[in-house]
Backbone as ProteinMPNN parsed JSONL, in Angstrom:
{"seq_chain_A": "XXXXXXXXXXXXXXXXXXXXXXXXXXXXXXXXXXXXXXXXXXXXXXXXXXXXXXXXXXXXXXXXXXXXXXXXXXXXXXXXXXXXXXXXXXXXXXXXXXXX", "coords_chain_A": {"N_chain_A": [[38.95, -1.576, -55.467], [41.457, -1.443, -52.996], [41.668, -3.373, -49.959], [41.025, -1.974, -46.711], [43.179, -0.981, -44.02], [42.882, -2.226, -40.727], [41.999, 0.019, -38.372], [42.184, -0.28, -35.625], [44.412, -1.775, -35.219], [46.543, -0.138, -35.556], [49.243, 1.812, -34.252], [50.856, 4.532, -32.507], [53.583, 4.355, -33.079], [53.585, 3.267, -35.612], [53.216, 5.436, -37.238], [55.066, 7.408, -36.479], [57.593, 6.943, -37.634], [57.067, 7.816, -40.155], [56.798, 10.534, -40.254], [56.603, 13.603, -41.929], [56.335, 12.313, -44.322], [54.825, 11.497, -47.512], [51.363, 11.143, -48.163], [48.336, 10.011, -49.711], [45.156, 11.35, -50.164], [42.008, 10.275, -50.972], [39.416, 11.854, -52.647], [36.107, 12.934, -53.635], [36.619, 14.451, -55.835], [39.061, 13.66, -56.777], [42.555, 12.859, -56.105], [44.173, 14.144, -53.236], [47.216, 15.379, -52.246], [48.891, 14.707, -49.205], [50.905, 15.667, -46.387], [52.434, 14.2, -43.645], [52.537, 16.017, -40.947], [52.758, 16.118, -38.153], [52.969, 14.014, -35.302], [51.484, 13.022, -32.398], [51.346, 11.865, -29.034], [48.366, 11.163, -27.194], [47.523, 10.619, -24.62], [46.206, 8.111, -22.324], [43.776, 6.164, -23.407], [42.592, 3.792, -23.01], [42.824, 2.444, -25.261], [44.668, 0.018, -27.013], [48.077, 0.552, -26.863], [47.684, 3.235, -26.485], [46.207, 6.545, -26.978], [46.447, 8.717, -29.859], [47.33, 11.493, -32.01], [47.216, 12.683, -35.37], [48.542, 15.057, -37.56], [47.95, 16.402, -40.607], [49.178, 18.06, -43.512], [47.758, 19.628, -46.218], [47.812, 20.854, -49.615], [47.467, 24.432, -50.005], [44.249, 25.794, -50.553], [40.805, 25.233, -51.52], [38.82, 24.227, -48.731], [38.22, 20.957, -47.509], [35.37, 19.159, -46.322], [34.855, 17.871, -42.965], [35.183, 14.412, -42.754], [35.125, 10.863, -43.466], [37.876, 9.668, -45.091], [39.573, 7.777, -47.604], [42.896, 7.172, -47.045], [46.108, 6.826, -48.242], [49.25, 5.238, -47.937], [52.454, 4.217, -49.093], [53.736, 2.162, -47.543], [52.13, 1.732, -45.277], [49.635, 1.214, -46.274], [46.134, 1.442, -47.225], [43.96, 3.442, -45.393], [40.895, 4.092, -43.814], [40.188, 7.066, -42.719], [38.904, 9.369, -40.346], [38.948, 12.65, -40.945], [39.45, 15.979, -39.853], [39.124, 19.351, -40.672], [41.372, 21.75, -39.459], [42.313, 24.283, -39.7], [44.464, 26.827, -41.195], [47.859, 26.002, -41.962], [51.374, 26.774, -41.918], [52.31, 25.791, -44.318], [50.087, 25.012, -45.788], [46.705, 23.616, -45.821], [45.41, 22.422, -42.775], [44.657, 19.216, -41.445], [43.255, 17.017, -39.075], [43.516, 13.881, -37.429], [42.293, 11.801, -34.897], [43.078, 9.144, -32.87], [41.473, 7.143, -30.681]], "CA_chain_A": [[39.593, -0.803, -54.418], [42.183, -2.298, -52.063], [41.054, -3.426, -48.639], [41.557, -1.002, -45.764], [43.853, -1.417, -42.805], [42.069, -2.144, -39.509], [42.544, 1.122, -37.571], [42.438, -0.736, -34.255], [45.737, -2.4, -35.157], [47.575, 0.885, -35.731], [49.77, 2.458, -33.051], [51.604, 5.761, -32.778], [54.873, 4.003, -33.673], [53.389, 3.014, -37.038], [53.242, 6.712, -37.946], [56.224, 8.225, -36.101], [58.655, 6.753, -38.627], [56.642, 8.389, -41.427], [56.604, 11.977, -40.148], [57.014, 14.335, -43.132], [56.139, 11.481, -45.506], [53.673, 11.788, -48.371], [50.18, 10.291, -48.149], [47.332, 10.442, -50.688], [43.779, 11.319, -49.687], [41.052, 10.163, -52.082], [38.192, 12.637, -52.472], [35.184, 12.799, -54.765], [37.182, 15.196, -56.969], [40.4, 13.18, -57.099], [43.52, 12.637, -55.025], [44.797, 15.309, -52.624], [48.436, 14.964, -51.546], [49.039, 15.118, -47.807], [52.191, 15.438, -45.722], [52.232, 13.969, -42.211], [53.286, 17.107, -40.326], [52.969, 15.958, -36.722], [52.444, 12.819, -34.64], [51.513, 13.31, -30.957], [50.629, 11.012, -28.087], [47.191, 11.879, -26.674], [47.096, 10.052, -23.345], [45.784, 6.716, -22.238], [42.333, 6.121, -23.622], [42.156, 2.416, -22.941], [43.176, 1.874, -26.563], [45.959, -0.663, -27.008], [49.111, 1.455, -27.345], [47.342, 4.608, -26.139], [45.615, 7.431, -27.983], [47.4, 9.601, -30.526], [46.757, 12.327, -33.06], [48.017, 12.929, -36.566], [48.261, 16.326, -38.218], [48.341, 16.356, -42.01], [49.136, 19.309, -44.269], [47.36, 19.52, -47.62], [48.099, 22.116, -50.3], [46.508, 25.521, -49.808], [43.159, 25.769, -51.519], [39.499, 25.057, -50.885], [38.779, 23.281, -47.618], [37.348, 19.791, -47.608], [34.61, 18.995, -45.087], [35.233, 16.719, -42.146], [34.583, 13.196, -43.296], [36.014, 9.706, -43.543], [38.533, 9.628, -46.385], [40.628, 6.789, -47.789], [44.229, 7.774, -47.041], [47.028, 5.759, -48.63], [50.704, 5.391, -47.807], [53.025, 3.032, -49.728], [54.082, 1.097, -46.592], [51.057, 1.495, -44.313], [48.435, 0.781, -46.975], [44.992, 2.36, -47.28], [43.235, 3.548, -44.128], [39.699, 4.945, -43.841], [40.445, 7.932, -41.559], [38.056, 10.535, -40.144], [39.789, 13.842, -40.921], [38.763, 17.216, -39.503], [39.919, 20.535, -40.979], [41.662, 22.481, -38.213], [42.766, 25.637, -39.989], [45.652, 26.928, -42.037], [49.218, 25.786, -41.467], [52.319, 27.594, -42.682], [52.52, 25.242, -45.655], [48.86, 24.519, -46.398], [45.517, 23.391, -45.006], [45.632, 21.399, -41.763], [43.615, 18.224, -41.156], [43.67, 16.223, -37.936], [42.873, 12.598, -37.115], [42.578, 11.394, -33.524], [42.846, 7.732, -32.632], [41.229, 6.954, -29.25]], "C_chain_A": [[40.248, -1.769, -53.435], [41.5, -2.283, -50.708], [41.766, -2.46, -47.698], [42.217, -1.683, -44.582], [42.883, -1.273, -41.638], [42.695, -1.094, -38.591], [42.881, 0.7, -36.15], [43.825, -1.353, -34.119], [46.868, -1.388, -35.262], [47.95, 1.532, -34.406], [50.562, 3.692, -33.461], [52.929, 5.451, -33.468], [54.758, 3.698, -35.164], [53.519, 4.298, -37.852], [54.488, 7.543, -37.663], [57.338, 8.132, -37.14], [58.327, 7.42, -39.96], [56.322, 9.88, -41.337], [57.268, 12.643, -41.352], [56.87, 13.519, -44.418], [54.881, 11.896, -46.261], [52.608, 10.706, -48.238], [49.255, 10.822, -49.244], [45.95, 10.284, -50.09], [42.853, 11.295, -50.903], [39.803, 10.967, -51.74], [37.297, 12.404, -53.69], [35.735, 13.472, -56.021], [38.592, 14.769, -57.34], [41.268, 13.053, -55.869], [44.096, 13.967, -54.561], [46.056, 14.825, -51.908], [48.455, 15.531, -50.129], [50.475, 14.889, -47.375], [51.887, 15.248, -44.242], [53.128, 14.942, -41.454], [53.624, 16.859, -38.865], [52.308, 14.684, -36.231], [52.594, 13.061, -33.145], [50.769, 12.245, -30.168], [49.486, 11.833, -27.501], [46.653, 11.214, -25.415], [46.681, 8.608, -23.446], [44.267, 6.665, -22.315], [41.753, 4.733, -23.398], [42.424, 1.695, -24.255], [44.537, 1.201, -26.443], [47.012, 0.272, -27.6], [48.838, 2.917, -27.06], [46.751, 5.391, -27.304], [46.709, 8.284, -28.62], [46.677, 10.418, -31.586], [47.763, 12.495, -34.186], [47.584, 14.266, -37.15], [48.828, 16.242, -39.636], [48.26, 17.756, -42.604], [48.79, 18.974, -45.714], [47.735, 20.83, -48.302], [47.039, 23.17, -49.971], [45.471, 25.463, -50.911], [41.846, 25.613, -50.804], [39.56, 23.982, -49.803], [37.837, 22.126, -47.928], [36.595, 19.649, -46.293], [35.161, 17.831, -44.261], [34.464, 15.509, -42.646], [35.591, 12.053, -43.166], [36.548, 9.651, -44.971], [39.479, 8.429, -46.452], [41.965, 7.519, -47.914], [45.227, 6.641, -47.258], [48.475, 6.18, -48.44], [51.326, 4.117, -48.373], [53.333, 1.873, -48.77], [52.934, 0.734, -45.658], [49.781, 0.981, -44.975], [47.362, 1.86, -46.98], [44.207, 2.277, -45.977], [42.039, 4.465, -44.331], [39.756, 5.805, -42.579], [39.46, 9.09, -41.541], [38.976, 11.742, -39.979], [38.938, 15.086, -40.697], [39.651, 18.39, -39.901], [40.126, 21.354, -39.709], [42.162, 23.893, -38.451], [44.05, 25.636, -40.794], [46.929, 26.614, -41.256], [50.138, 26.644, -42.326], [52.437, 27.11, -44.12], [51.255, 24.661, -46.29], [47.699, 24.421, -45.432], [45.785, 22.238, -44.036], [44.411, 20.514, -41.548], [44.121, 17.325, -40.05], [42.844, 14.943, -37.854], [43.273, 12.238, -35.701], [42.163, 9.944, -33.362], [42.686, 7.526, -31.129], [40.738, 5.546, -28.965]], "O_chain_A": [[39.663, -2.793, -53.083], [40.836, -1.312, -50.345], [42.95, -2.167, -47.865], [41.865, -2.799, -44.199], [42.139, -0.294, -41.572], [43.8, -1.293, -38.086], [43.779, 1.274, -35.534], [44.355, -1.442, -33.011], [48.032, -1.742, -35.076], [47.098, 1.771, -33.551], [50.896, 3.864, -34.633], [53.358, 6.199, -34.346], [55.731, 3.854, -35.902], [53.89, 4.255, -39.025], [54.923, 8.308, -38.524], [57.956, 9.141, -37.481], [59.208, 7.575, -40.806], [55.662, 10.433, -42.217], [58.377, 12.274, -41.737], [57.247, 13.991, -45.491], [53.996, 12.555, -45.716], [52.912, 9.514, -48.206], [49.389, 11.975, -49.655], [45.605, 9.223, -49.57], [42.908, 12.181, -51.755], [39.206, 10.785, -50.678], [37.7, 11.752, -54.653], [35.366, 13.109, -57.138], [39.253, 15.44, -58.132], [40.788, 13.129, -54.738], [44.463, 14.813, -55.376], [45.972, 13.947, -51.049], [48.083, 16.681, -49.896], [51.174, 14.034, -47.919], [51.162, 16.047, -43.649], [54.333, 14.72, -41.334], [54.653, 17.329, -38.377], [51.223, 14.318, -36.684], [53.705, 13.281, -32.664], [49.704, 11.78, -30.575], [49.609, 13.046, -27.328], [45.447, 11.245, -25.169], [46.787, 7.972, -24.495], [43.571, 7.078, -21.387], [40.553, 4.523, -23.578], [42.269, 0.477, -24.346], [45.455, 1.755, -25.837], [46.852, 0.739, -28.728], [49.676, 3.766, -27.363], [46.792, 4.956, -28.455], [47.75, 8.541, -28.016], [45.568, 10.085, -32.005], [48.977, 12.455, -33.985], [46.392, 14.564, -37.221], [50.026, 16.037, -39.832], [47.384, 18.543, -42.245], [49.443, 18.147, -46.349], [47.955, 21.829, -47.618], [45.882, 22.85, -49.698], [45.775, 25.127, -52.055], [41.771, 25.837, -49.596], [40.252, 22.973, -49.94], [36.785, 22.313, -48.538], [37.137, 19.99, -45.242], [35.833, 16.938, -44.778], [33.266, 15.574, -42.922], [36.75, 12.26, -42.804], [35.783, 9.596, -45.934], [40.122, 8.099, -45.455], [42.139, 8.375, -48.781], [45.2, 5.63, -46.557], [48.866, 7.308, -48.738], [50.784, 3.032, -48.16], [53.199, 0.712, -49.157], [52.776, -0.428, -45.286], [48.937, 0.378, -44.311], [47.646, 3.038, -46.766], [43.841, 1.194, -45.52], [42.166, 5.514, -44.963], [39.416, 5.336, -41.493], [39.203, 9.718, -42.568], [39.699, 11.845, -38.987], [37.857, 15.231, -41.268], [40.818, 18.431, -39.512], [39.176, 21.621, -38.973], [42.411, 24.628, -37.495], [44.647, 24.589, -41.044], [47.053, 26.917, -40.069], [49.715, 27.178, -43.351], [52.638, 27.908, -45.036], [51.352, 23.889, -47.244], [47.694, 25.046, -44.372], [46.321, 21.202, -44.429], [43.281, 20.997, -41.479], [45.28, 16.91, -40.066], [41.653, 14.923, -38.162], [44.443, 12.348, -35.333], [41.035, 9.568, -33.679], [43.642, 7.71, -30.375], [40.48, 5.204, -27.811]]}, "name": "protein", "num_of_chains": 1, "seq": "XXXXXXXXXXXXXXXXXXXXXXXXXXXXXXXXXXXXXXXXXXXXXXXXXXXXXXXXXXXXXXXXXXXXXXXXXXXXXXXXXXXXXXXXXXXXXXXXXXXX"}
C-alpha cells in the first residue's frame, strides 16, 4: 500500500482546484467512487491555512459507517480521511470530512 499524505500539510487550496473531481475510497468491500462536491472554509482553528470541510458524493446505495478511509486522488495521492455520512444528496450519498 502506498504511503499516505500527511493531512497536516493539506490546505483548502489543495482541494479547491479539484472540485467535481473523482476520488476513490477504499472500503473492506472494495473501492467506492467519490466526487468532491463542495469545498468550504470553516474558520480559523489555529490550523495552518485555516479549517475547511470537504463534501463528497458517493453513488446511491447502502451507507458506510463513519470511519477513517483511504481516499485516493491521482494528483493529491492517498489520504487517510475520517468521513462521516451526512445524508442523501441529489446525486448520491453525502460524506463529509472536516479539517481543523
